[in-house]
C-alpha positions, 0 to 999 in steps of 0.5 A, a space after each residue: 691534611 696533617 693535624 699540625 701545620 707544616 711549618 715551624 709555628 715557633 718561627 712565625 711572628 704574631 701577625 703571621 700566626 694571626 693570618 694563618 688562623 684567619 686563612 685556616 678558618 676560611 678553609 674550614 668554612 669553605 669545606 663545610 659550605 661545599 659539603 666536603 667529606 667529614 674526615 677532611 673537615 675534621 682534619 681542617 678543624 684540628 689544624 685550626 685549633 692547633 693554630 689557635 693554640 699556637 697563637 694564644 701561646 705566642 701572644 697571650 691573647 685569644 684569636 679574634 677575627 679581624 682583631 690583630 694582636 695588640 702588640 702589632 701597633 709597634 712595628 718592631 712587635 716589641 713590648 716597649 715603646 721605642 723612640 724610632 717606631 712609626 705610627 701609622 693609622 687612618 688618621 695619623 702618620 708619624 715617624 722620627 726618621 727623616 727618610 720617612 716611614 720604613 715601608 718594608 717594616 710596614 709590609 711585615 706589620 700589615 701582612 701585605 705583599 711587596 710589589 716586586 719586579 716580577 709583579 711589575 713585569 706581569 702587569 706590563 705583559 698584561 696591559 702591553 705597555 710600560 707600567 706607570 712611573 708610580 709602580 716603577 719607582 715604588 710609589 705604589 709598593 705593596 699589594 693584596 691579591 693583585 695576582 688574582 686581579 691579573 688572573 681575572 683580567 687574563 681570563 677575560 673576567 671583569 673587575 672594578 676599581 674603587 677609591 675615595 676621598 675624605 673631603 676635609 677641606 675645600 682645597 685639595 693639595 697635590 698629594 691628594 692627586 696621587 691615588 686619582 692619577 694612578 687610578 685614572 691610569 689603571 682605569 684606562 689600561 684595564 678599561 674597567 668601571 670606577 667608583 669613587 666614594 666621598 666620605 662626607 659623613 666621616 668628616 662630619 663625625 670626626 671634624 668640627 664642621 656642620 653636615 652642610 659644610 661636609 657635603 659642600 666640601 664633597 662637591 667641591 672636591 668632586 670638581 678637583 677629582 673630575 679635573 684629573 680627566 676621568 671618563 663620565 661614562 665609566 666613572 661614578 662618584 658618590 657622596 655617602 650622605 647622598 647615596 646611602 639614602 638611594 641605594 638599598 644594595 649599599 645599605 644592605 652591605 653596610 648592615 651585613 658588615 656591621 653584623 659581622 664585626 664586633 665593637 671589640 674588634 673595631 676598638 682593636 683595629 681603629 683605637 676607638 674608645 668608649 667616649 667616641 660617638 657611635 657614628 665613628 664606630 659604625 663608619 668602617 662598615 660604610 667604607 667597606 661596602 663599596 668593595 662589593 659590587 652589589 652596592 652598585 646594582 645600577 652598574 653591575 646589573 645586580 651581580 655580586 661576584 665581581 672583584 674589586 681593586 682598591 688603590 689607596 695610601 697604606 694608612 687606609 689598609 686597616 679598613 680593608 683588612 677588616 673588609 677582607 676578613 668579613 667578605 667570605 662570611 657574607 658571600 662576597 669576594 675579598 677586595 684586592 689592594 694596591 698601597 701607595 707610600 705617603 706624600 711628604 709634607 714640605 717640611 719633611 717626610 716625618 708626617 703627612 701633610 695637613 689641609 689645615 696648614 697652608 705651608 705643609 704642601 702645595 695646594 691646587 689653588 696656589 698661584 705660581 708665586 705661592 708655589 715658588 715661595 713655598 718651595 724656596 722657603 719650606 721645602 726641607 733640604 738634604 743639602 749641606 750647610 755651606 756651598 763648599 761642603 755641598 760641593 765636597 760631600 754632596 746632598 742627601 737625596 733620601 731626605 730632600 723633599 724636592 727630590 721626593 716631590 720630583 719622584 712623584 711628578 717628574 715623569 722622565 726617568 732619565 732626567 730624574 736620575 740625572 738630577 739625583 746623581 748631580 745632587 748627590 755629587 754636589 754638582 747641583 745645589 739645593 737652590 738649583 734643585 728647588 728651581 727644577 721643582 718649581 718649574 715642574 709644579 707650576 705648570 702642573 698646578 696651572 693645568 689642573 686649575 684650567 681643567 677644573 674651571 671647565 667642570 660645571 655643577 651640571 658635570 658634577 651632577 652627571 658624575 654623581 647620578 646613580 646610573 648604568 655605565 658603559 659596561 655590560 654585566 
């Protein structure tokens, strides 16, 4: 191994340097753990020191594991705040661009990998069927180590799925369905176990609500999740407030993560301040723990080496960047991730929806009349100011919320393309496009409501009882 990195370090961004230092540190630990020859370890250490020096020269900061360079809060990696920058963290999504967040820049900023045609084709070959339209349309657009998951699957090695929901309100909106719709598809095509974390503890810590209310919301949200059609024999849903008190494996993993992440690191990753309660500071370890199979001994028979795949919106990625950094140091495999874009508010793609604003989205409790009113009144239009101008110049699909929602929920690729072309040409007016969206969303929400009515408290209890699932490990 050479004493200096093979690439030109000066050409690398601060994030790329950070990732290289992290990777090299893991390599050094692996060589030491494997009792590699001394000269090989020494060469790896020299490369690590060289990378750390380059990182400090580039950023003016000492490398700290799990703490990316501070200028990465800006997508352009500049030193000054620009009006068109995107703000993305686990609690806020803001952009000044009517098209929404620039996801290509976000991939660079977060250091993930784009889900390209090659990966989609590989998934299709592995499962023997057409990939979900969320993949085909770029709704799930970014990943970490999905190739490793496919390697495992092709070699008959097990993996499992983990996703979650922060129960901040009793009623969920249609945007909340996106990760669960996709996770259900993943579970069915790969036939793997699924764990779903309800972070009622997080909502109690962050929101102005009682602990009893947070727990109540968790159970109500569980009914909506179950109504997506998950198999009780293959799915475990758990409330943190419940499960932490019953699983020694879960708590042990939380403590291991807590030991390997410093207060300085969580401040850098999540923006915590000295005035935040200590519960917030320790919470990221709780969201990290389900990434490790030993947190669920009843499902995995105590095995600790089963890789986890996490479908989630990309604003949750900071939790799992931290988790992936810690995993090798506690003897666990890194979780893999599939990242989705954000579901836009009816008023436009500049922000995520808010459960506290009933007009920002279509809620799963809305009546057909409410759905129609919300879309007609609040859905941001990419159409022109007059019919004459629209016929002449056409609509803008890049900013039109009806087109965005149909991209999520209209499964017919040919029909969607027809609508886009007709709207762009001016043949289809905004009111006509909204009518198509109304006719798509009303039956979707009504069908969900019917399925939810069938979810009794007893069924919720079955899903939320720690137990063995229909898999052998």
